C-alpha positions in Angstrom: 43.2 -55.6 118.2 41.5 -57.1 115.1 38.0 -56.9 116.7 35.3 -56.8 114.2 34.8 -53.0 115.0 38.7 -52.4 114.5 38.5 -54.2 111.4 35.5 -52.3 110.0 37.0 -49.0 111.1 40.3 -50.2 109.4 38.3 -51.0 106.1 36.6 -47.4 106.1 39.8 -45.7 106.4 41.6 -47.6 104.1 39.5 -47.0 101.3 38.8 -43.7 102.0 42.2 -42.9 102.1 42.9 -44.5 98.8 40.3 -41.7 97.1 42.4 -39.3 99.5 45.5 -40.2 97.8 44.8 -40.2 94.5 43.1 -36.6 94.6 46.1 -34.7 94.8 47.7 -36.0 91.7 44.4 -36.0 90.0 43.8 -32.3 90.9 47.1 -31.0 90.2 47.3 -32.8 86.7 43.5 -32.1 85.7 42.6 -28.8 87.3 46.5 -27.6 86.6 46.0 -28.7 83.0 42.9 -26.3 82.6 43.7 -23.3 85.1 47.4 -23.8 86.0 49.4 -23.8 89.1 47.7 -21.1 90.7 44.4 -22.7 90.2 45.4 -25.8 92.0 46.9 -23.7 94.7 43.6 -21.8 95.3 41.2 -24.9 95.1 43.1 -26.7 97.6 43.5 -23.7 99.6 39.7 -23.0 99.8 39.2 -26.7 100.9 41.6 -26.5 103.5 40.3 -23.2 105.1 36.6 -24.4 104.7 38.0 -27.3 106.9 39.5 -25.0 109.3 36.1 -22.8 109.7 34.1 -25.7 111.0 36.4 -27.7 112.7 36.1 -26.6 116.2 32.4 -27.2 116.0 32.7 -30.8 114.4 34.9 -31.5 117.7 32.1 -30.4 119.7 29.3 -32.0 117.8 31.6 -35.3 118.0 32.0 -35.3 122.0 27.8 -34.9 121.9 27.0 -37.7 119.5 29.9 -39.7 119.0 32.8 -39.4 116.2 31.0 -42.5 114.2 27.6 -40.6 113.1 29.7 -37.5 112.4 32.2 -39.3 110.1 29.2 -41.1 108.1 27.8 -37.4 107.6 30.8 -36.1 106.2 31.3 -39.1 103.9 28.0 -38.7 102.7 28.5 -34.8 101.8 31.7 -36.1 99.9 29.9 -38.6 98.0 27.9 -36.1 96.3 30.6 -33.3 96.0 32.9 -35.7 94.3 30.5 -37.2 91.8 29.3 -33.3 90.9 32.9 -32.9 90.1 33.5 -36.1 88.0 30.1 -35.0 86.1 31.5 -31.4 85.6 34.6 -32.6 83.8 32.4 -34.5 81.5 32.7 -31.2 79.1 36.5 -31.2 79.5 37.0 -27.6 81.6 34.2 -27.4 84.5 33.8 -23.7 85.5 36.5 -22.8 88.0 33.5 -21.4 90.0 32.1 -25.0 90.4 35.2 -26.5 91.8 35.6 -23.9 94.4 32.1 -24.4 95.6 32.9 -28.3 95.8 36.0 -27.8 97.2 34.3 -25.4 100.0 31.5 -28.1 100.5 33.7 -31.2 100.6 36.6 -29.2 103.0 33.3 -28.6 105.2 32.9 -32.4 105.3 36.7 -33.4 106.0 36.5 -30.6 108.6 34.2 -32.3 110.7 35.7 -35.5 109.9 39.2 -35.0 110.9 38.6 -34.5 114.8 36.7 -37.8 114.6 39.6 -39.8 113.3 42.0 -39.8 116.6 39.0 -39.8 118.5 37.9 -43.1 117.0 40.8 -45.0 117.7 40.7 -45.6 121.4 36.9 -46.6 121.0 37.8 -49.4 118.5 41.3 -50.3 119.8 43.1 -50.9 123.3 46.8 -50.6 122.2 46.3 -47.0 120.7 50.1 -46.7 119.1 49.7 -50.1 117.5 46.4 -49.2 115.8 47.9 -45.8 114.9 50.8 -47.4 113.1 48.7 -50.0 111.6 46.4 -47.4 110.2 49.4 -45.3 109.2 50.6 -48.3 107.6 47.6 -48.6 105.4 47.6 -44.8 104.6 51.1 -45.3 103.6 49.9 -48.1 101.2 47.0 -46.1 99.9 49.8 -43.1 99.0 52.1 -45.9 97.4 49.4 -47.1 95.1 46.9 -44.3 94.9 49.2 -41.4 93.6 50.7 -43.8 90.6 46.9 -45.0 89.8 45.7 -41.5 89.6 48.5 -40.5 87.3 47.8 -43.4 85.0 44.0 -42.8 85.1 44.2 -39.3 84.4 46.1 -40.0 81.1 44.4 -43.4 80.4 40.5 -42.2 81.0 40.8 -38.7 82.4 39.8 -36.9 85.6 35.8 -37.9 85.2 36.7 -41.7 86.1 39.3 -40.7 89.1 36.8 -38.5 90.8 33.7 -40.9 90.3 36.2 -43.5 92.0 36.8 -41.2 94.7 33.1 -40.8 95.5 32.6 -44.6 95.7 35.4 -44.8 98.2 33.5 -42.3 100.5 30.5 -44.3 99.9 32.2 -47.6 100.9 33.8 -45.5 103.9 30.1 -44.6 105.0 28.7 -48.2 105.0 31.7 -49.7 106.9 31.2 -46.8 109.7 27.3 -47.9 109.6 28.4 -51.1 110.8 30.9 -50.4 113.4 29.4 -50.6 116.9 30.8 -48.2 119.5 29.4 -46.6 122.6 27.7 -43.4 122.1 28.6 -40.6 125.0 25.8 -39.1 127.1 27.5 -35.6 127.8 26.0 -33.3 130.3 23.9 -30.7 129.3 25.5 -27.7 128.0 25.8 -25.2 125.2 28.3 -24.8 122.2 30.5 -21.9 123.6 30.7 -23.7 127.0 32.0 -26.7 125.0 34.1 -24.9 123.0 35.6 -23.0 125.9 36.1 -26.5 127.6 38.1 -27.4 124.4 40.2 -24.4 124.6 41.1 -24.6 128.3 42.0 -28.1 127.9 44.0 -27.7 124.7 45.5 -24.2 126.4 46.6 -26.4 129.7 48.9 -28.5 127.5 52.1 -26.3 126.7 53.5 -29.3 124.7 50.6 -29.4 122.4 50.2 -25.6 121.6 54.0 -25.3 121.4 53.9 -27.8 118.7 50.9 -26.7 116.9 52.4 -22.8 116.7 55.7 -24.4 115.2 53.5 -26.3 112.8 51.7 -23.3 111.6 55.0 -22.2 110.0 55.8 -25.5 108.6 52.5 -25.6 106.9 52.9 -22.3 105.4 56.7 -22.4 103.9 56.6 -26.7 103.6 53.6 -28.8 103.4 51.3 -26.3 101.9 52.9 -25.1 98.9 54.3 -28.3 98.4 52.0 -30.1 95.9 51.2 -27.4 93.5 55.0 -26.3 93.5 56.6 -29.7 93.1 53.8 -31.2 91.0 54.9 -28.4 88.5 59.0 -29.0 89.0 58.8 -32.7 89.1 56.3 -33.4 86.0 54.8 -36.4 84.5 56.8 -38.5 87.2 55.4 -36.7 90.3 53.1 -40.2 90.5 56.3 -42.4 91.4 57.7 -39.6 93.3 54.5 -39.6 95.7 54.5 -43.5 95.4 58.0 -43.6 96.7 56.8 -41.5 99.8 54.1 -43.7 100.5 56.3 -46.7 100.2 58.6 -44.5 102.7 55.2 -44.1 105.0 54.8 -47.8 105.3 58.2 -48.4 106.5 57.9 -45.5 109.2 54.5 -47.2 110.2 56.0 -50.7 110.8 59.1 -49.0 112.6 56.2 -47.5 114.8 54.8 -50.7 115.8 57.8 -51.9 117.1 59.6 -49.2 118.9 58.1 -47.4 122.0 60.3 -44.9 122.8 60.3 -43.2 126.2 59.8 -39.8 125.1 57.5 -40.3 122.0 57.5 -36.7 120.8 61.3 -36.3 121.2 62.0 -39.3 119.4 59.6 -38.4 116.6 61.0 -35.1 116.1 64.6 -36.7 116.0 63.3 -38.8 113.2 61.5 -35.7 111.4 65.0 -34.5 110.3 64.6 -37.0 107.6 61.7 -35.2 105.8 64.5 -32.5 104.8 65.3 -34.9 102.0 61.8 -34.2 100.6 62.0 -30.7 99.7 66.1 -30.7 99.0 65.4 -33.5 96.5 63.2 -31.5 94.3 65.3 -28.2 94.7 68.4 -29.6 93.4 66.3 -31.1 90.7 67.7 -34.6 91.2 67.4 -37.2 88.6 64.3 -39.6 89.3 66.0 -42.3 91.1 67.5 -40.1 93.8 63.9 -38.0 93.9 62.2 -41.4 94.7 64.9 -42.0 97.3 64.8 -38.7 99.3 60.6 -39.0 99.1 61.3 -42.5 100.6 63.2 -41.3 103.5 61.1 -38.2 103.9 57.7 -40.4 104.2 59.6 -42.7 106.8 60.1 -39.7 108.8 57.0 -38.2 108.5 55.1 -41.3 109.3 57.3 -42.2 112.7 56.4 -38.4 114.2 52.7 -38.8 112.9 52.5 -42.1 114.8 54.2 -40.8 118.2 51.9 -37.5 117.8 48.5 -38.9 117.4 49.3 -41.7 120.0 50.5 -38.9 122.3 47.4 -36.8 121.8 45.0 -39.8 122.3 46.8 -41.0 125.5 47.7 -37.3 127.4 43.6 -36.2 126.7 40.7 -37.7 128.7 38.1 -39.3 126.6 35.3 -37.0 127.2 37.2 -34.1 125.9 39.2 -35.7 123.2 37.5 -34.8 120.0 37.2 -31.0 121.1 41.1 -31.1 121.9 41.9 -32.5 118.7 39.7 -30.0 116.7 41.8 -27.4 118.1 45.1 -29.1 117.2 44.1 -30.5 114.1 42.6 -26.8 113.2 46.0 -25.2 114.0 47.9 -27.4 112.1 45.9 -27.3 108.7 45.7 -23.4 109.2 49.1 -23.1 108.1 48.7 -25.2 105.1 45.8 -23.1 103.7 48.0 -19.9 103.5 50.7 -22.1 101.9 48.7 -23.4 99.4 47.0 -19.6 98.6 50.7 -18.5 98.3 51.9 -21.2 96.1 51.0 -19.6 92.7 51.7 -15.8 93.5 55.1 -17.1 95.0 56.2 -18.5 91.5 56.1 -14.7 90.5 58.6 -13.7 93.0 60.9 -16.9 93.2 61.7 -19.9 91.0 60.0 -23.1 92.5 63.0 -24.8 93.4 64.6 -22.0 95.1 61.2 -22.0 97.3 61.8 -25.7 97.4 65.2 -25.1 99.0 63.7 -22.8 101.7 61.4 -25.2 102.6 64.3 -27.6 103.4 66.0 -25.1 105.5 62.5 -24.5 107.4 62.4 -28.5 108.0 65.6 -28.0 109.8 64.4 -25.1 112.0 61.0 -27.0 112.7 62.8 -29.7 114.4 65.8 -28.0 116.1 62.5 -25.6 117.4 60.5 -29.3 118.7 63.7 -30.5 120.4 64.4 -27.1 122.2 61.2 -26.6 123.8 61.5 -28.5 127.2 57.7 -29.8 127.6 58.0 -30.9 124.1 61.5 -33.0 124.7 60.7 -34.1 128.2 57.1 -35.5 127.7 56.7 -39.2 128.5 54.4 -42.0 127.5 51.3 -42.8 128.8 49.6 -46.3 128.7 46.0 -44.5 128.4 44.5 -41.1 128.9 43.2 -40.2 132.6 42.6 -36.3 132.4 45.6 -35.9 134.8 48.9 -34.0 134.2 51.8 -35.1 131.6 54.2 -37.7 132.2 57.6 -36.0 131.7 60.7 -37.8 131.8 63.7 -36.4 133.6 66.4 -34.7 131.2 69.7 -37.3 131.6 
């Protein structure tokens, strides 16, 4: 698996993910200090919404010119946006309009970048699940180090240095991707609308995929989206350490996913996902720091295992020539709910206490797991070694 191309891609993703892991904590502390919980929610929501707006077109372009080129361009844009925010914080309180503008541009870059992440894995590694699990471990390590590092740096040096580091991570990522050598696709001549229609038809034809995304929209609105703005305010100064525990749990989940290859990956991932209930529940109950960290450790492990099962299933069940477009549809659907949840994080505090909302998030997570296991195509979908464009493999119920 550790070819030159995979090693460079692994390096690009790891350094970029380190910057990404620092940003939620830095944003929550830096922007929240100036503009409060509503300011953090609106900035994150605009970033997410702009990503969703361009994601479908990003998948089309990636299938035309190859995902690597598009990822490099997106990294360059984010070098600029994060550098601008770093300079703006030199005055202490950057204009809110500037923060929104940079969030919009950075989100657009992320929107064209995200569909390419899954599409690159089959190009640089033969064993998709092992590669996904290895990348998930790298992501987990960055989530372990990044939040604590961001919290320390914001207090010790302020947001300027943190945003400068983030800009540098995207620069290093772009250089690593520039050195990766993968095949460039030679698509048949077609127009953008035809490509979008083809991607939609492929997405719609997979009932296991769109049913999961429908469930995920509700989870994004009621659980994942509001989590960062609300939990950062509830937890306070210990937020970085709690996020580090979440990252450590993700490491453990990735290690499990390297070794365990269930016959029904989505069903196994859904069962594991019940462990994520501990994340919002521990915040809602106001548990002491050790128990908060333990709950997030369990939740991180659960989420990592589900994530690897899902990514590997998409990569192996979808034909390579439409993978980026299908990725765009499923990622856009997943993220859309998060944008709504982030935007509602501020206003919802006027109606209910953040801890009460977190308790509701725990109950919603139970409902999400139940829904995933009730849906037949999700529960029965079997493993496949590589994508061939044919129908899904199903495992008969026993």
